[in-house]
Structures are given as structure tokens and as C-alpha cells.
Backbone as CSV, one residue per row, in Angstrom:
resi,resn,N_x,N_y,N_z,CA_x,CA_y,CA_z,C_x,C_y,C_z
1,HIS,-52.127,48.171,-12.491,-51.485,47.852,-11.220,-51.583,46.359,-10.907
2,GLU,-52.750,45.765,-11.152,-52.936,44.329,-10.906,-52.061,43.506,-11.840
3,GLN,-51.957,43.939,-13.044,-51.123,43.229,-14.019,-49.668,43.245,-13.561
4,LEU,-49.192,44.329,-13.050,-47.837,44.436,-12.526,-47.655,43.516,-11.324
5,LEU,-48.666,43.483,-10.460,-48.625,42.611,-9.291,-48.584,41.143,-9.731
6,LYS,-49.401,40.814,-10.734,-49.433,39.439,-11.243,-48.067,39.067,-11.840
7,MET,-47.465,39.971,-12.604,-46.130,39.715,-13.163,-45.096,39.508,-12.059
8,MET,-45.191,40.304,-11.026,-44.255,40.170,-9.901,-44.435,38.823,-9.209
9,GLU,-45.660,38.398,-9.044,-45.942,37.101,-8.423,-45.377,35.970,-9.281
10,GLU,-45.579,36.062,-10.581,-45.050,35.040,-11.493,-43.528,34.997,-11.434
11,ARG,-42.921,36.145,-11.398,-41.452,36.201,-11.304,-40.978,35.602,-9.981
12,MET,-41.706,35.898,-8.902,-41.354,35.344,-7.591,-41.473,33.822,-7.602
13,MET,-42.544,33.316,-8.211,-42.733,31.866,-8.299,-41.620,31.243,-9.143
14,ASP,-41.263,31.909,-10.218,-40.184,31.416,-11.079,-38.853,31.392,-10.313
15,VAL,-38.598,32.468,-9.573,-37.367,32.539,-8.781,-37.367,31.459,-7.703
16,GLU,-38.505,31.254,-7.044,-38.604,30.215,-6.014,-38.365,28.834,-6.617
17,GLN,-38.924,28.593,-7.793,-38.727,27.306,-8.467,-37.243,27.108,-8.806
18,LYS,-36.622,28.154,-9.320,-35.197,28.065,-9.632,-34.367,27.852,-8.372
19,LEU,-34.749,28.499,-7.294,-34.035,28.317,-6.025,-34.155,26.874,-5.513
20,ARG,-35.361,26.304,-5.638,-35.549,24.898,-5.226,-34.670,23.969,-6.077
21,LEU,-34.624,24.255,-7.373,-33.792,23.453,-8.272,-32.321,23.569,-7.880
22,VAL,-31.861,24.787,-7.636,-30.469,25.006,-7.239,-30.187,24.306,-5.913
23,LYS,-31.160,24.396,-4.980,-30.994,23.732,-3.676,-30.871,22.221,-3.855
24,ARG,-31.698,21.631,-4.727,-31.626,20.193,-4.995,-30.272,19.819,-5.617
25,LEU,-29.840,20.647,-6.575,-28.547,20.380,-7.216,-27.400,20.471,-6.210
26,LEU,-27.474,21.472,-5.346,-26.429,21.619,-4.328,-26.443,20.451,-3.352
27,GLN,-27.629,19.999,-2.970,-27.723,18.856,-2.057,-27.152,17.599,-2.708
28,ASP,-27.454,17.404,-4.000,-26.879,16.273,-4.731,-25.352,16.348,-4.728
29,LYS,-24.830,17.546,-4.953,-23.374,17.725,-4.972,-22.783,17.461,-3.593
30,VAL,-23.474,17.933,-2.536,-23.014,17.674,-1.164,-22.969,16.178,-0.903
31,ASN,-24.023,15.464,-1.303,-24.054,14.005,-1.110,-22.933,13.324,-1.885
32,GLN,-22.701,13.784,-3.097,-21.626,13.220,-3.915,-20.268,13.455,-3.255
33,LEU,-20.059,14.650,-2.734,-18.780,14.963,-2.088,-18.600,14.177,-0.788
34,LYS,-19.688,13.977,-0.044,-19.606,13.166,1.176,-19.217,11.732,0.840
35,GLU,-19.822,11.207,-0.225,-19.489,9.844,-0.655,-18.027,9.753,-1.082
36,GLN,-17.573,10.755,-1.810,-16.172,10.769,-2.252,-15.229,10.876,-1.058
37,LEU,-15.595,11.688,-0.077,-14.782,11.812,1.132,-14.690,10.475,1.857
38,SER,-15.809,9.774,1.933,-15.817,8.463,2.579,-14.890,7.490,1.840
39,LYS,-14.982,7.487,0.510,-14.106,6.615,-0.292,-12.642,6.994,-0.096
40,ASN,-12.362,8.296,-0.085,-10.981,8.756,0.096,-10.444,8.371,1.467
41,THR,-11.300,8.452,2.482,-10.881,8.079,3.833,-10.539,6.592,3.891
42,LYS,-11.383,5.768,3.260,-11.102,4.327,3.218,-9.808,4.038,2.455
43,ALA,-9.638,4.726,1.321,-8.428,4.525,0.514,-7.190,4.959,1.296
44,ASP,-7.293,6.053,2.037,-6.176,6.538,2.844,-5.798,5.512,3.908
45,ALA,-6.810,4.934,4.552,-6.548,3.901,5.565,-5.876,2.691,4.925
46,MET,-6.322,2.320,3.725,-5.713,1.171,3.045,-4.258,1.465,2.677
47,VAL,-3.991,2.680,2.227,-2.621,3.056,1.872,-1.726,2.984,3.108
48,LYS,-2.229,3.477,4.241,-1.448,3.424,5.480,-1.182,1.978,5.885
49,ASP,-2.209,1.117,5.782,-2.029,-0.299,6.107,-0.989,-0.942,5.188
50,LEU,-1.069,-0.615,3.898,-0.095,-1.164,2.947,1.313,-0.661,3.234
51,TYR,1.423,0.586,3.650,2.727,1.154,3.986,3.342,0.388,5.163
52,VAL,2.520,0.126,6.183,2.998,-0.618,7.359,3.368,-2.041,6.955
53,GLU,2.501,-2.682,6.163,2.775,-4.049,5.727,4.055,-4.103,4.887
54,ASN,4.249,-3.118,4.025,5.448,-3.063,3.194,6.703,-2.934,4.063
55,ALA,6.624,-2.096,5.089,7.770,-1.933,5.989,8.083,-3.254,6.697
56,GLN,7.042,-3.972,7.115,7.249,-5.265,7.775,7.867,-6.275,6.806
57,LEU,7.381,-6.274,5.571,7.924,-7.203,4.573,9.386,-6.881,4.256
58,LEU,9.712,-5.592,4.180,11.105,-5.212,3.935,12.009,-5.674,5.076
59,LYS,11.535,-5.534,6.301,12.310,-5.975,7.466,12.511,-7.491,7.406
60,ALA,11.442,-8.220,7.083,11.540,-9.677,6.974,12.500,-10.069,5.849
61,LEU,12.461,-9.343,4.731,13.369,-9.621,3.614,14.818,-9.380,4.027
62,GLU,15.074,-8.279,4.726,16.433,-7.995,5.193,16.937,-9.090,6.116
63,MET,16.071,-9.553,7.024,16.473,-10.622,7.945,16.754,-11.917,7.181
64,THR,15.917,-12.215,6.187,16.107,-13.426,5.388,17.408,-13.344,4.589
65,GLU,17.678,-12.180,4.015,18.924,-12.014,3.265,20.135,-12.150,4.179
66,GLN,20.040,-11.637,5.396,21.147,-11.757,6.352,21.358,-13.219,6.721
67,ARG,20.250,-13.944,6.941,20.368,-15.384,7.251,20.995,-16.141,6.084
68,GLN,20.606,-15.761,4.862,21.169,-16.420,3.685,22.678,-16.163,3.606
69,ARG,23.089,-14.908,3.829,24.529,-14.602,3.791,25.272,-15.402,4.872
70,THR,24.692,-15.491,6.054,25.315,-16.255,7.143,25.419,-17.726,6.764
71,ALA,24.337,-18.275,6.197,24.343,-19.682,5.797,25.373,-19.932,4.693
72,GLU,25.471,-19.000,3.741,26.461,-19.148,2.670,27.883,-19.096,3.227
73,LYS,28.104,-18.224,4.191,29.437,-18.124,4.806,29.775,-19.414,5.550
74,LYS,28.802,-19.931,6.318,29.026,-21.191,7.030,29.263,-22.332,6.054
75,ASN,28.514,-22.350,4.962,28.672,-23.381,3.948,30.071,-23.323,3.340
76,TYR,30.539,-22.115,3.043,31.879,-21.949,2.488,32.930,-22.462,3.474
77,LEU,32.765,-22.106,4.754,33.731,-22.563,5.760,33.704,-24.079,5.893
78,LEU,32.524,-24.666,5.845,32.424,-26.127,5.915,33.073,-26.783,4.695
79,GLU,32.877,-26.196,3.521,33.516,-26.749,2.319,35.032,-26.679,2.431
80,GLU,35.540,-25.583,3.006,36.986,-25.478,3.219,37.467,-26.548,4.193
81,LYS,36.717,-26.756,5.261,37.089,-27.791,6.239,37.068,-29.168,5.606
82,ILE,36.063,-29.443,4.781,35.986,-30.737,4.103,37.183,-30.919,3.180
83,ALA,37.519,-29.867,2.435,38.672,-29.948,1.529,39.949,-30.201,2.334
84,ASN,40.110,-29.515,3.468,41.287,-29.727,4.321,41.315,-31.131,4.885
85,LEU,40.160,-31.613,5.343,40.098,-32.984,5.870,40.409,-34.004,4.780
86,ASN,39.910,-33.778,3.581,40.215,-34.687,2.469,41.710,-34.699,2.167
87,ARG,42.333,-33.511,2.242,43.773,-33.419,2.023,44.519,-34.191,3.107
88,ILE,44.083,-34.016,4.350,44.743,-34.719,5.464,44.587,-36.224,5.302
89,VAL,43.373,-36.673,4.976,43.139,-38.105,4.782,43.981,-38.635,3.629
90,LYS,44.073,-37.863,2.560,44.876,-38.280,1.405,46.350,-38.382,1.790
91,ASN,46.822,-37.375,2.568,48.223,-37.407,3.006,48.466,-38.571,3.960
92,LEU,47.537,-38.863,4.825,47.701,-39.980,5.740,47.642,-41.302,5.021
93,ALA,46.782,-41.381,4.015,46.641,-42.631,3.275,47.801,-42.855,2.320
94,SER,48.400,-41.806,1.794,49.488,-41.952,0.839,50.688,-42.688,1.418
95,PRO,51.203,-42.370,2.594,52.348,-43.088,3.132,52.057,-44.564,3.406
96,SER,50.852,-44.886,3.761,50.551,-46.273,4.070,50.499,-47.127,2.817
97,PHE,50.302,-46.524,1.651,50.304,-47.285,0.409,51.711,-47.509,-0.091
98,ASN,52.650,-46.703,0.383,54.031,-46.830,-0.073,54.659,-47.914,0.682
């Protein structure tokens, strides 16, 4: 009977030791997952910030492209006016040379 009791005690101690080991392993895993969650939260915030910054940059690019198109149109109109003025000056100067 004592031998059976001793075996039961040894088994209980073995089970308790295994339970402590499992508890330590689970706690390590919990800590690892908490750290990963923290990293993921930071990464998510960075992605959101980049998304907002990208939208702002796209808006600025669109405005810059619109300004460029406007400037090119004005430049074209000015070149046409210069060509017309040169033609007028040439026509005015031609009769005076004759």
C-alpha cells in the first residue's frame, strides 16, 4: 500500500512539474504574441500614415500637373501672339523699305 502511495506521489510530482513547464511555455507564447501584436499595431499605424501621405502627394501632383498644363497653354498662346506680332512688324516694315 505504501509503495502504491509513493508511486502516486511521484506521478503527482511529475505531473506538477510538467504542468509548470507547460505554464512557462504558454506564458512565453503569450509574451511573444503580445510583442507581435504591439509590432502589428505600430505597423498598422504606419501604413495608415503612409496612406494619408500618399493621398496628399497625389493631390499635390494633380495640382502641379494642372498648373503645368495651364502654363503650357499660356506659353503656346504667347508664342502665337509673338508670331502674329512679328508678322505685323514684318508687314509694317516691308512697305517702308519699298
